[in-house]
PyMOL Python script that loads the backbone (N, CA, C, O; Angstrom):
from pymol import cmd

cmd.read_pdbstr("""\
ATOM      1  N   MET A   1    -112.945 -61.630 -88.198  1.00  0.00           N
ATOM      2  CA  MET A   1    -113.235 -60.616 -89.210  1.00  0.00           C
ATOM      3  C   MET A   1    -113.624 -59.320 -88.515  1.00  0.00           C
ATOM      4  O   MET A   1    -114.234 -59.316 -87.446  1.00  0.00           O
ATOM      5  N   SER A   2    -113.259 -58.246 -89.147  1.00  0.00           N
ATOM      6  CA  SER A   2    -113.585 -56.946 -88.572  1.00  0.00           C
ATOM      7  C   SER A   2    -115.059 -56.624 -88.802  1.00  0.00           C
ATOM      8  O   SER A   2    -115.679 -57.187 -89.704  1.00  0.00           O
ATOM      9  N   PRO A   3    -115.618 -55.739 -88.007  1.00  0.00           N
ATOM     10  CA  PRO A   3    -117.025 -55.360 -88.186  1.00  0.00           C
ATOM     11  C   PRO A   3    -117.296 -54.728 -89.551  1.00  0.00           C
ATOM     12  O   PRO A   3    -118.401 -54.849 -90.080  1.00  0.00           O
ATOM     13  N   THR A   4    -116.300 -54.057 -90.120  1.00  0.00           N
ATOM     14  CA  THR A   4    -116.484 -53.452 -91.440  1.00  0.00           C
ATOM     15  C   THR A   4    -116.633 -54.523 -92.511  1.00  0.00           C
ATOM     16  O   THR A   4    -117.483 -54.407 -93.394  1.00  0.00           O
ATOM     17  N   VAL A   5    -115.818 -55.555 -92.437  1.00  0.00           N
ATOM     18  CA  VAL A   5    -115.909 -56.653 -93.400  1.00  0.00           C
ATOM     19  C   VAL A   5    -117.261 -57.343 -93.281  1.00  0.00           C
ATOM     20  O   VAL A   5    -117.893 -57.653 -94.291  1.00  0.00           O
ATOM     21  N   ILE A   6    -117.700 -57.583 -92.066  1.00  0.00           N
ATOM     22  CA  ILE A   6    -119.011 -58.199 -91.855  1.00  0.00           C
ATOM     23  C   ILE A   6    -120.114 -57.295 -92.390  1.00  0.00           C
ATOM     24  O   ILE A   6    -121.092 -57.780 -92.957  1.00  0.00           O
ATOM     25  N   GLY A   7    -119.964 -55.989 -92.216  1.00  0.00           N
ATOM     26  CA  GLY A   7    -120.942 -55.045 -92.756  1.00  0.00           C
ATOM     27  C   GLY A   7    -121.011 -55.096 -94.271  1.00  0.00           C
ATOM     28  O   GLY A   7    -122.102 -55.084 -94.842  1.00  0.00           O
ATOM     29  N   PHE A   8    -119.855 -55.155 -94.934  1.00  0.00           N
ATOM     30  CA  PHE A   8    -119.834 -55.256 -96.392  1.00  0.00           C
ATOM     31  C   PHE A   8    -120.528 -56.534 -96.858  1.00  0.00           C
ATOM     32  O   PHE A   8    -121.295 -56.510 -97.821  1.00  0.00           O
ATOM     33  N   ILE A   9    -120.264 -57.632 -96.188  1.00  0.00           N
ATOM     34  CA  ILE A   9    -120.864 -58.901 -96.590  1.00  0.00           C
ATOM     35  C   ILE A   9    -122.370 -58.885 -96.346  1.00  0.00           C
ATOM     36  O   ILE A   9    -123.131 -59.404 -97.163  1.00  0.00           O
ATOM     37  N   LYS A  10    -122.808 -58.300 -95.238  1.00  0.00           N
ATOM     38  CA  LYS A  10    -124.249 -58.216 -94.967  1.00  0.00           C
ATOM     39  C   LYS A  10    -124.956 -57.355 -96.010  1.00  0.00           C
ATOM     40  O   LYS A  10    -126.022 -57.722 -96.504  1.00  0.00           O
ATOM     41  N   VAL A  11    -124.361 -56.211 -96.343  1.00  0.00           N
ATOM     42  CA  VAL A  11    -124.957 -55.335 -97.357  1.00  0.00           C
ATOM     43  C   VAL A  11    -125.013 -56.047 -98.704  1.00  0.00           C
ATOM     44  O   VAL A  11    -125.991 -55.909 -99.439  1.00  0.00           O
ATOM     45  N   SER A  12    -123.970 -56.808 -99.032  1.00  0.00           N
ATOM     46  CA  SER A  12    -123.983 -57.522-100.311  1.00  0.00           C
ATOM     47  C   SER A  12    -125.069 -58.584-100.339  1.00  0.00           C
ATOM     48  O   SER A  12    -125.725 -58.757-101.367  1.00  0.00           O
ATOM     49  N   LEU A  13    -125.276 -59.292 -99.250  1.00  0.00           N
ATOM     50  CA  LEU A  13    -126.317 -60.321 -99.227  1.00  0.00           C
ATOM     51  C   LEU A  13    -127.718 -59.718 -99.256  1.00  0.00           C
ATOM     52  O   LEU A  13    -128.624 -60.285 -99.868  1.00  0.00           O
ATOM     53  N   ILE A  14    -127.901 -58.581 -98.604  1.00  0.00           N
ATOM     54  CA  ILE A  14    -129.191 -57.889 -98.675  1.00  0.00           C
ATOM     55  C   ILE A  14    -129.448 -57.404-100.096  1.00  0.00           C
ATOM     56  O   ILE A  14    -130.571 -57.493-100.593  1.00  0.00           O
ATOM     57  N   SER A  15    -128.421 -56.895-100.742  1.00  0.00           N
ATOM     58  CA  SER A  15    -128.565 -56.452-102.130  1.00  0.00           C
ATOM     59  C   SER A  15    -128.882 -57.627-103.056  1.00  0.00           C
ATOM     60  O   SER A  15    -129.677 -57.492-103.985  1.00  0.00           O
ATOM     61  N   LEU A  16    -128.260 -58.771-102.800  1.00  0.00           N
ATOM     62  CA  LEU A  16    -128.569 -59.963-103.590  1.00  0.00           C
ATOM     63  C   LEU A  16    -130.028 -60.344-103.426  1.00  0.00           C
ATOM     64  O   LEU A  16    -130.699 -60.661-104.408  1.00  0.00           O
ATOM     65  N   LEU A  17    -130.525 -60.318-102.209  1.00  0.00           N
ATOM     66  CA  LEU A  17    -131.932 -60.648-101.964  1.00  0.00           C
ATOM     67  C   LEU A  17    -132.861 -59.680-102.689  1.00  0.00           C
ATOM     68  O   LEU A  17    -133.837 -60.101-103.309  1.00  0.00           O
ATOM     69  N   VAL A  18    -132.561 -58.386-102.615  1.00  0.00           N
ATOM     70  CA  VAL A  18    -133.383 -57.383-103.302  1.00  0.00           C
ATOM     71  C   VAL A  18    -133.315 -57.584-104.817  1.00  0.00           C
ATOM     72  O   VAL A  18    -134.336 -57.495-105.499  1.00  0.00           O
ATOM     73  N   GLY A  19    -132.129 -57.851-105.342  1.00  0.00           N
ATOM     74  CA  GLY A  19    -131.964 -58.068-106.775  1.00  0.00           C
ATOM     75  C   GLY A  19    -132.702 -59.295-107.263  1.00  0.00           C
ATOM     76  O   GLY A  19    -133.300 -59.277-108.339  1.00  0.00           O
ATOM     77  N   VAL A  20    -132.667 -60.371-106.475  1.00  0.00           N
ATOM     78  CA  VAL A  20    -133.380 -61.593-106.862  1.00  0.00           C
ATOM     79  C   VAL A  20    -134.877 -61.362-106.840  1.00  0.00           C
ATOM     80  O   VAL A  20    -135.583 -61.801-107.748  1.00  0.00           O
ATOM     81  N   VAL A  21    -135.372 -60.683-105.824  1.00  0.00           N
ATOM     82  CA  VAL A  21    -136.810 -60.396-105.766  1.00  0.00           C
ATOM     83  C   VAL A  21    -137.229 -59.521-106.949  1.00  0.00           C
ATOM     84  O   VAL A  21    -138.270 -59.756-107.563  1.00  0.00           O
ATOM     85  N   MET A  22    -136.425 -58.526-107.259  1.00  0.00           N
ATOM     86  CA  MET A  22    -136.738 -57.680-108.424  1.00  0.00           C
ATOM     87  C   MET A  22    -136.730 -58.507-109.710  1.00  0.00           C
ATOM     88  O   MET A  22    -137.595 -58.317-110.566  1.00  0.00           O
ATOM     89  N   GLY A  23    -135.775 -59.415-109.858  1.00  0.00           N
ATOM     90  CA  GLY A  23    -135.703 -60.257-111.045  1.00  0.00           C
ATOM     91  C   GLY A  23    -136.904 -61.165-111.175  1.00  0.00           C
ATOM     92  O   GLY A  23    -137.427 -61.352-112.273  1.00  0.00           O
ATOM     93  N   VAL A  24    -137.346 -61.731-110.067  1.00  0.00           N
ATOM     94  CA  VAL A  24    -138.533 -62.588-110.100  1.00  0.00           C
ATOM     95  C   VAL A  24    -139.770 -61.767-110.464  1.00  0.00           C
ATOM     96  O   VAL A  24    -140.613 -62.226-111.235  1.00  0.00           O
ATOM     97  N   LEU A  25    -139.881 -60.563-109.918  1.00  0.00           N
ATOM     98  CA  LEU A  25    -141.028 -59.714-110.253  1.00  0.00           C
ATOM     99  C   LEU A  25    -141.004 -59.285-111.718  1.00  0.00           C
ATOM    100  O   LEU A  25    -142.051 -59.202-112.360  1.00  0.00           O
ATOM    101  N   ILE A  26    -139.825 -59.018-112.239  1.00  0.00           N
ATOM    102  CA  ILE A  26    -139.709 -58.671-113.655  1.00  0.00           C
ATOM    103  C   ILE A  26    -140.104 -59.863-114.515  1.00  0.00           C
ATOM    104  O   ILE A  26    -140.827 -59.708-115.499  1.00  0.00           O
ATOM    105  N   ALA A  27    -139.629 -61.058-114.148  1.00  0.00           N
ATOM    106  CA  ALA A  27    -139.952 -62.264-114.916  1.00  0.00           C
ATOM    107  C   ALA A  27    -141.432 -62.598-114.844  1.00  0.00           C
ATOM    108  O   ALA A  27    -141.991 -63.142-115.797  1.00  0.00           O
ATOM    109  N   ALA A  28    -142.074 -62.279-113.723  1.00  0.00           N
ATOM    110  CA  ALA A  28    -143.504 -62.547-113.568  1.00  0.00           C
ATOM    111  C   ALA A  28    -144.360 -61.526-114.298  1.00  0.00           C
ATOM    112  O   ALA A  28    -145.571 -61.711-114.420  1.00  0.00           O
ATOM    113  N   GLY A  29    -143.754 -60.460-114.782  1.00  0.00           N
ATOM    114  CA  GLY A  29    -144.494 -59.455-115.533  1.00  0.00           C
ATOM    115  C   GLY A  29    -145.206 -58.424-114.685  1.00  0.00           C
ATOM    116  O   GLY A  29    -146.129 -57.760-115.156  1.00  0.00           O
ATOM    117  N   VAL A  30    -144.791 -58.283-113.446  1.00  0.00           N
ATOM    118  CA  VAL A  30    -145.434 -57.316-112.551  1.00  0.00           C
ATOM    119  C   VAL A  30    -145.228 -55.890-113.049  1.00  0.00           C
ATOM    120  O   VAL A  30    -146.121 -55.053-112.918  1.00  0.00           O
ATOM    121  N   PHE A  31    -144.067 -55.611-113.615  1.00  0.00           N
ATOM    122  CA  PHE A  31    -143.748 -54.253-114.047  1.00  0.00           C
ATOM    123  C   PHE A  31    -144.077 -53.986-115.514  1.00  0.00           C
ATOM    124  O   PHE A  31    -143.732 -52.925-116.035  1.00  0.00           O
ATOM    125  N   SER A  32    -144.734 -54.923-116.186  1.00  0.00           N
ATOM    126  CA  SER A  32    -144.999 -54.731-117.614  1.00  0.00           C
ATOM    127  C   SER A  32    -145.989 -53.600-117.868  1.00  0.00           C
ATOM    128  O   SER A  32    -145.943 -52.980-118.930  1.00  0.00           O
ATOM    129  N   GLY A  33    -146.868 -53.320-116.938  1.00  0.00           N
ATOM    130  CA  GLY A  33    -147.824 -52.235-117.108  1.00  0.00           C
ATOM    131  C   GLY A  33    -147.289 -50.889-116.665  1.00  0.00           C
ATOM    132  O   GLY A  33    -147.956 -49.870-116.840  1.00  0.00           O
ATOM    133  N   ALA A  34    -146.091 -50.870-116.091  1.00  0.00           N
ATOM    134  CA  ALA A  34    -145.516 -49.607-115.620  1.00  0.00           C
ATOM    135  C   ALA A  34    -145.142 -48.734-116.813  1.00  0.00           C
ATOM    136  O   ALA A  34    -144.944 -49.226-117.924  1.00  0.00           O
ATOM    137  N   GLY A  35    -145.052 -47.455-116.566  1.00  0.00           N
ATOM    138  CA  GLY A  35    -144.733 -46.521-117.643  1.00  0.00           C
ATOM    139  C   GLY A  35    -143.356 -46.733-118.232  1.00  0.00           C
ATOM    140  O   GLY A  35    -143.180 -46.597-119.443  1.00  0.00           O
ATOM    141  N   ARG A  36    -142.373 -47.064-117.408  1.00  0.00           N
ATOM    142  CA  ARG A  36    -140.986 -47.232-117.872  1.00  0.00           C
ATOM    143  C   ARG A  36    -140.404 -48.531-117.314  1.00  0.00           C
ATOM    144  O   ARG A  36    -139.611 -48.478-116.375  1.00  0.00           O
ATOM    145  N   PRO A  37    -140.768 -49.694-117.856  1.00  0.00           N
ATOM    146  CA  PRO A  37    -140.203 -50.936-117.311  1.00  0.00           C
ATOM    147  C   PRO A  37    -138.698 -51.058-117.524  1.00  0.00           C
ATOM    148  O   PRO A  37    -138.039 -51.830-116.827  1.00  0.00           O
ATOM    149  N   SER A  38    -138.144 -50.308-118.478  1.00  0.00           N
ATOM    150  CA  SER A  38    -136.692 -50.370-118.682  1.00  0.00           C
ATOM    151  C   SER A  38    -135.943 -49.771-117.487  1.00  0.00           C
ATOM    152  O   SER A  38    -134.818 -50.180-117.203  1.00  0.00           O
ATOM    153  N   LEU A  39    -136.540 -48.824-116.798  1.00  0.00           N
ATOM    154  CA  LEU A  39    -135.904 -48.267-115.593  1.00  0.00           C
ATOM    155  C   LEU A  39    -135.849 -49.300-114.483  1.00  0.00           C
ATOM    156  O   LEU A  39    -134.877 -49.357-113.729  1.00  0.00           O
ATOM    157  N   VAL A  40    -136.892 -50.119-114.380  1.00  0.00           N
ATOM    158  CA  VAL A  40    -136.900 -51.181-113.376  1.00  0.00           C
ATOM    159  C   VAL A  40    -135.822 -52.214-113.704  1.00  0.00           C
ATOM    160  O   VAL A  40    -135.142 -52.715-112.808  1.00  0.00           O
ATOM    161  N   THR A  41    -135.672 -52.527-114.979  1.00  0.00           N
ATOM    162  CA  THR A  41    -134.642 -53.471-115.399  1.00  0.00           C
ATOM    163  C   THR A  41    -133.251 -52.907-115.121  1.00  0.00           C
ATOM    164  O   THR A  41    -132.364 -53.633-114.672  1.00  0.00           O
ATOM    165  N   ALA A  42    -133.060 -51.624-115.384  1.00  0.00           N
ATOM    166  CA  ALA A  42    -131.767 -50.993-115.096  1.00  0.00           C
ATOM    167  C   ALA A  42    -131.502 -50.971-113.590  1.00  0.00           C
ATOM    168  O   ALA A  42    -130.372 -51.197-113.158  1.00  0.00           O
ATOM    169  N   ALA A  43    -132.524 -50.703-112.799  1.00  0.00           N
ATOM    170  CA  ALA A  43    -132.356 -50.711-111.345  1.00  0.00           C
ATOM    171  C   ALA A  43    -131.998 -52.111-110.856  1.00  0.00           C
ATOM    172  O   ALA A  43    -131.166 -52.268-109.963  1.00  0.00           O
ATOM    173  N   HIS A  44    -132.626 -53.122-111.441  1.00  0.00           N
ATOM    174  CA  HIS A  44    -132.324 -54.511-111.086  1.00  0.00           C
ATOM    175  C   HIS A  44    -130.852 -54.835-111.384  1.00  0.00           C
ATOM    176  O   HIS A  44    -130.175 -55.461-110.569  1.00  0.00           O
ATOM    177  N   ALA A  45    -130.369 -54.412-112.536  1.00  0.00           N
ATOM    178  CA  ALA A  45    -128.976 -54.666-112.902  1.00  0.00           C
ATOM    179  C   ALA A  45    -128.011 -53.934-111.970  1.00  0.00           C
ATOM    180  O   ALA A  45    -126.984 -54.488-111.578  1.00  0.00           O
ATOM    181  N   HIS A  46    -128.334 -52.704-111.619  1.00  0.00           N
ATOM    182  CA  HIS A  46    -127.451 -51.930-110.745  1.00  0.00           C
ATOM    183  C   HIS A  46    -127.439 -52.492-109.323  1.00  0.00           C
ATOM    184  O   HIS A  46    -126.394 -52.529-108.674  1.00  0.00           O
ATOM    185  N   VAL A  47    -128.591 -52.923-108.848  1.00  0.00           N
ATOM    186  CA  VAL A  47    -128.631 -53.507-107.498  1.00  0.00           C
ATOM    187  C   VAL A  47    -127.769 -54.769-107.460  1.00  0.00           C
ATOM    188  O   VAL A  47    -127.038 -55.001-106.497  1.00  0.00           O
ATOM    189  N   ASN A  48    -127.862 -55.572-108.505  1.00  0.00           N
ATOM    190  CA  ASN A  48    -127.068 -56.805-108.516  1.00  0.00           C
ATOM    191  C   ASN A  48    -125.578 -56.514-108.693  1.00  0.00           C
ATOM    192  O   ASN A  48    -124.751 -57.064-107.964  1.00  0.00           O
ATOM    193  N   LEU A  49    -125.231 -55.664-109.642  1.00  0.00           N
ATOM    194  CA  LEU A  49    -123.811 -55.424-109.916  1.00  0.00           C
ATOM    195  C   LEU A  49    -123.147 -54.561-108.856  1.00  0.00           C
ATOM    196  O   LEU A  49    -122.105 -54.931-108.315  1.00  0.00           O
ATOM    197  N   LEU A  50    -123.737 -53.425-108.559  1.00  0.00           N
ATOM    198  CA  LEU A  50    -123.101 -52.523-107.600  1.00  0.00           C
ATOM    199  C   LEU A  50    -123.350 -52.961-106.163  1.00  0.00           C
ATOM    200  O   LEU A  50    -122.455 -52.897-105.320  1.00  0.00           O
ATOM    201  N   GLY A  51    -124.569 -53.405-105.892  1.00  0.00           N
ATOM    202  CA  GLY A  51    -124.883 -53.795-104.524  1.00  0.00           C
ATOM    203  C   GLY A  51    -124.242 -55.099-104.120  1.00  0.00           C
ATOM    204  O   GLY A  51    -123.534 -55.164-103.115  1.00  0.00           O
ATOM    205  N   PHE A  52    -124.486 -56.143-104.897  1.00  0.00           N
ATOM    206  CA  PHE A  52    -123.981 -57.454-104.503  1.00  0.00           C
ATOM    207  C   PHE A  52    -122.513 -57.645-104.870  1.00  0.00           C
ATOM    208  O   PHE A  52    -121.685 -57.902-103.996  1.00  0.00           O
ATOM    209  N   VAL A  53    -122.191 -57.524-106.137  1.00  0.00           N
ATOM    210  CA  VAL A  53    -120.850 -57.879-106.606  1.00  0.00           C
ATOM    211  C   VAL A  53    -119.789 -56.952-106.009  1.00  0.00           C
ATOM    212  O   VAL A  53    -118.804 -57.427-105.443  1.00  0.00           O
ATOM    213  N   CYS A  54    -119.976 -55.655-106.126  1.00  0.00           N
ATOM    214  CA  CYS A  54    -118.942 -54.721-105.635  1.00  0.00           C
ATOM    215  C   CYS A  54    -118.782 -54.783-104.122  1.00  0.00           C
ATOM    216  O   CYS A  54    -117.657 -54.778-103.623  1.00  0.00           O
ATOM    217  N   MET A  55    -119.875 -54.841-103.392  1.00  0.00           N
ATOM    218  CA  MET A  55    -119.763 -54.891-101.939  1.00  0.00           C
ATOM    219  C   MET A  55    -119.109 -56.187-101.473  1.00  0.00           C
ATOM    220  O   MET A  55    -118.346 -56.187-100.506  1.00  0.00           O
ATOM    221  N   LEU A  56    -119.405 -57.289-102.158  1.00  0.00           N
ATOM    222  CA  LEU A  56    -118.759 -58.543-101.786  1.00  0.00           C
ATOM    223  C   LEU A  56    -117.263 -58.495-102.104  1.00  0.00           C
ATOM    224  O   LEU A  56    -116.447 -58.979-101.320  1.00  0.00           O
ATOM    225  N   ILE A  57    -116.905 -57.919-103.240  1.00  0.00           N
ATOM    226  CA  ILE A  57    -115.491 -57.784-103.579  1.00  0.00           C
ATOM    227  C   ILE A  57    -114.765 -56.921-102.550  1.00  0.00           C
ATOM    228  O   ILE A  57    -113.672 -57.274-102.108  1.00  0.00           O
ATOM    229  N   PHE A  58    -115.362 -55.795-102.168  1.00  0.00           N
ATOM    230  CA  PHE A  58    -114.729 -54.942-101.161  1.00  0.00           C
ATOM    231  C   PHE A  58    -114.590 -55.671 -99.827  1.00  0.00           C
ATOM    232  O   PHE A  58    -113.545 -55.585 -99.181  1.00  0.00           O
ATOM    233  N   GLY A  59    -115.626 -56.383 -99.414  1.00  0.00           N
ATOM    234  CA  GLY A  59    -115.557 -57.103 -98.144  1.00  0.00           C
ATOM    235  C   GLY A  59    -114.469 -58.156 -98.135  1.00  0.00           C
ATOM    236  O   GLY A  59    -113.702 -58.258 -97.178  1.00  0.00           O
ATOM    237  N   VAL A  60    -114.400 -58.940 -99.204  1.00  0.00           N
ATOM    238  CA  VAL A  60    -113.365 -59.975 -99.287  1.00  0.00           C
ATOM    239  C   VAL A  60    -111.982 -59.333 -99.379  1.00  0.00           C
ATOM    240  O   VAL A  60    -111.032 -59.813 -98.760  1.00  0.00           O
ATOM    241  N   ALA A  61    -111.867 -58.261-100.143  1.00  0.00           N
ATOM    242  CA  ALA A  61    -110.567 -57.595-100.287  1.00  0.00           C
ATOM    243  C   ALA A  61    -110.078 -57.027 -98.951  1.00  0.00           C
ATOM    244  O   ALA A  61    -108.900 -57.157 -98.616  1.00  0.00           O
ATOM    245  N   TYR A  62    -110.978 -56.400 -98.190  1.00  0.00           N
ATOM    246  CA  TYR A  62    -110.562 -55.855 -96.900  1.00  0.00           C
ATOM    247  C   TYR A  62    -110.203 -56.949 -95.912  1.00  0.00           C
ATOM    248  O   TYR A  62    -109.484 -56.697 -94.945  1.00  0.00           O
ATOM    249  N   HIS A  63    -110.683 -58.140 -96.134  1.00  0.00           N
ATOM    250  CA  HIS A  63    -110.325 -59.250 -95.254  1.00  0.00           C
ATOM    251  C   HIS A  63    -109.036 -59.937 -95.704  1.00  0.00           C
ATOM    252  O   HIS A  63    -108.198 -60.284 -94.871  1.00  0.00           O
ATOM    253  N   ILE A  64    -108.870 -60.135 -97.015  1.00  0.00           N
ATOM    254  CA  ILE A  64    -107.772 -60.950 -97.535  1.00  0.00           C
ATOM    255  C   ILE A  64    -106.496 -60.144 -97.776  1.00  0.00           C
ATOM    256  O   ILE A  64    -105.411 -60.595 -97.407  1.00  0.00           O
ATOM    257  N   LEU A  65    -106.601 -58.971 -98.382  1.00  0.00           N
ATOM    258  CA  LEU A  65    -105.403 -58.240 -98.809  1.00  0.00           C
ATOM    259  C   LEU A  65    -104.446 -57.882 -97.674  1.00  0.00           C
ATOM    260  O   LEU A  65    -103.234 -57.996 -97.861  1.00  0.00           O
ATOM    261  N   PRO A  66    -104.931 -57.454 -96.502  1.00  0.00           N
ATOM    262  CA  PRO A  66    -103.956 -57.205 -95.421  1.00  0.00           C
ATOM    263  C   PRO A  66    -103.206 -58.467 -94.996  1.00  0.00           C
ATOM    264  O   PRO A  66    -102.054 -58.389 -94.569  1.00  0.00           O
ATOM    265  N   ARG A  67    -103.850 -59.622 -95.109  1.00  0.00           N
ATOM    266  CA  ARG A  67    -103.169 -60.862 -94.751  1.00  0.00           C
ATOM    267  C   ARG A  67    -102.131 -61.253 -95.791  1.00  0.00           C
ATOM    268  O   ARG A  67    -101.073 -61.779 -95.443  1.00  0.00           O
ATOM    269  N   PHE A  68    -102.420 -61.002 -97.066  1.00  0.00           N
ATOM    270  CA  PHE A  68    -101.449 -61.298 -98.118  1.00  0.00           C
ATOM    271  C   PHE A  68    -100.228 -60.394 -98.018  1.00  0.00           C
ATOM    272  O   PHE A  68     -99.099 -60.839 -98.227  1.00  0.00           O
ATOM    273  N   SER A  69    -100.459 -59.122 -97.696  1.00  0.00           N
ATOM    274  CA  SER A  69     -99.337 -58.183 -97.646  1.00  0.00           C
ATOM    275  C   SER A  69     -98.570 -58.265 -96.328  1.00  0.00           C
ATOM    276  O   SER A  69     -97.426 -57.816 -96.253  1.00  0.00           O
ATOM    277  N   GLY A  70     -99.176 -58.822 -95.307  1.00  0.00           N
ATOM    278  CA  GLY A  70     -98.504 -58.915 -94.013  1.00  0.00           C
ATOM    279  C   GLY A  70     -98.535 -57.625 -93.226  1.00  0.00           C
ATOM    280  O   GLY A  70     -97.851 -57.500 -92.210  1.00  0.00           O
ATOM    281  N   LYS A  71     -99.318 -56.663 -93.682  1.00  0.00           N
ATOM    282  CA  LYS A  71     -99.433 -55.379 -92.998  1.00  0.00           C
ATOM    283  C   LYS A  71    -100.888 -55.161 -92.595  1.00  0.00           C
ATOM    284  O   LYS A  71    -101.792 -55.662 -93.263  1.00  0.00           O
ATOM    285  N   PRO A  72    -101.126 -54.424 -91.519  1.00  0.00           N
ATOM    286  CA  PRO A  72    -102.517 -54.140 -91.153  1.00  0.00           C
ATOM    287  C   PRO A  72    -103.164 -53.168 -92.148  1.00  0.00           C
ATOM    288  O   PRO A  72    -102.480 -52.477 -92.903  1.00  0.00           O
ATOM    289  N   LEU A  73    -104.452 -53.138 -92.126  1.00  0.00           N
ATOM    290  CA  LEU A  73    -105.195 -52.212 -92.972  1.00  0.00           C
ATOM    291  C   LEU A  73    -104.791 -50.788 -92.623  1.00  0.00           C
ATOM    292  O   LEU A  73    -104.644 -50.450 -91.448  1.00  0.00           O
ATOM    293  N   TYR A  74    -104.611 -49.955 -93.639  1.00  0.00           N
ATOM    294  CA  TYR A  74    -104.123 -48.595 -93.417  1.00  0.00           C
ATOM    295  C   TYR A  74    -105.040 -47.835 -92.466  1.00  0.00           C
ATOM    296  O   TYR A  74    -104.573 -47.217 -91.509  1.00  0.00           O
ATOM    297  N   SER A  75    -106.355 -47.882 -92.731  1.00  0.00           N
ATOM    298  CA  SER A  75    -107.285 -47.148 -91.886  1.00  0.00           C
ATOM    299  C   SER A  75    -108.634 -47.859 -91.871  1.00  0.00           C
ATOM    300  O   SER A  75    -109.330 -47.912 -92.885  1.00  0.00           O
ATOM    301  N   GLU A  76    -108.987 -48.392 -90.733  1.00  0.00           N
ATOM    302  CA  GLU A  76    -110.293 -49.018 -90.563  1.00  0.00           C
ATOM    303  C   GLU A  76    -111.409 -47.966 -90.670  1.00  0.00           C
ATOM    304  O   GLU A  76    -112.521 -48.271 -91.102  1.00  0.00           O
ATOM    305  N   GLY A  77    -111.103 -46.751 -90.277  1.00  0.00           N
ATOM    306  CA  GLY A  77    -112.083 -45.664 -90.372  1.00  0.00           C
ATOM    307  C   GLY A  77    -112.456 -45.336 -91.811  1.00  0.00           C
ATOM    308  O   GLY A  77    -113.621 -45.077 -92.113  1.00  0.00           O
ATOM    309  N   LEU A  78    -111.460 -45.346 -92.699  1.00  0.00           N
ATOM    310  CA  LEU A  78    -111.751 -45.088 -94.103  1.00  0.00           C
ATOM    311  C   LEU A  78    -112.578 -46.214 -94.715  1.00  0.00           C
ATOM    312  O   LEU A  78    -113.443 -45.964 -95.554  1.00  0.00           O
ATOM    313  N   ALA A  79    -112.319 -47.444 -94.301  1.00  0.00           N
ATOM    314  CA  ALA A  79    -113.116 -48.582 -94.788  1.00  0.00           C
ATOM    315  C   ALA A  79    -114.544 -48.468 -94.300  1.00  0.00           C
ATOM    316  O   ALA A  79    -115.482 -48.755 -95.043  1.00  0.00           O
ATOM    317  N   THR A  80    -114.717 -48.048 -93.045  1.00  0.00           N
ATOM    318  CA  THR A  80    -116.071 -47.850 -92.510  1.00  0.00           C
ATOM    319  C   THR A  80    -116.771 -46.696 -93.228  1.00  0.00           C
ATOM    320  O   THR A  80    -117.972 -46.771 -93.491  1.00  0.00           O
ATOM    321  N   ALA A  81    -116.051 -45.655 -93.541  1.00  0.00           N
ATOM    322  CA  ALA A  81    -116.642 -44.532 -94.276  1.00  0.00           C
ATOM    323  C   ALA A  81    -117.082 -44.975 -95.663  1.00  0.00           C
ATOM    324  O   ALA A  81    -118.118 -44.525 -96.152  1.00  0.00           O
ATOM    325  N   GLN A  82    -116.312 -45.851 -96.308  1.00  0.00           N
ATOM    326  CA  GLN A  82    -116.707 -46.365 -97.603  1.00  0.00           C
ATOM    327  C   GLN A  82    -117.984 -47.191 -97.504  1.00  0.00           C
ATOM    328  O   GLN A  82    -118.850 -47.120 -98.376  1.00  0.00           O
ATOM    329  N   LEU A  83    -118.090 -47.967 -96.443  1.00  0.00           N
ATOM    330  CA  LEU A  83    -119.298 -48.763 -96.237  1.00  0.00           C
ATOM    331  C   LEU A  83    -120.490 -47.873 -96.052  1.00  0.00           C
ATOM    332  O   LEU A  83    -121.604 -48.364 -95.864  1.00  0.00           O
TER     333      LEU A  83
END
""", "prot")
cmd.dss("prot")
cmd.show_as("cartoon", "prot")
cmd.util.cbc("prot")
cmd.orient("prot")
């Protein structure tokens, strides 16, 4: 696997960890006294969806799609810039 793919997967797993910790804190009621707990809930959803799901999809796609097409990735630099 290329270093970019490994980077995408690492970022997705870190985002999953952050999202799970935020979810546990929300469930425990830590943020109930905060002024805007809905912002914390929205941040939790964005960390899980954009951080974990999208980064994992990009990482898997950059690994699998060039093999399916039989052609190398157009630009490893652009993939690194996206990361």
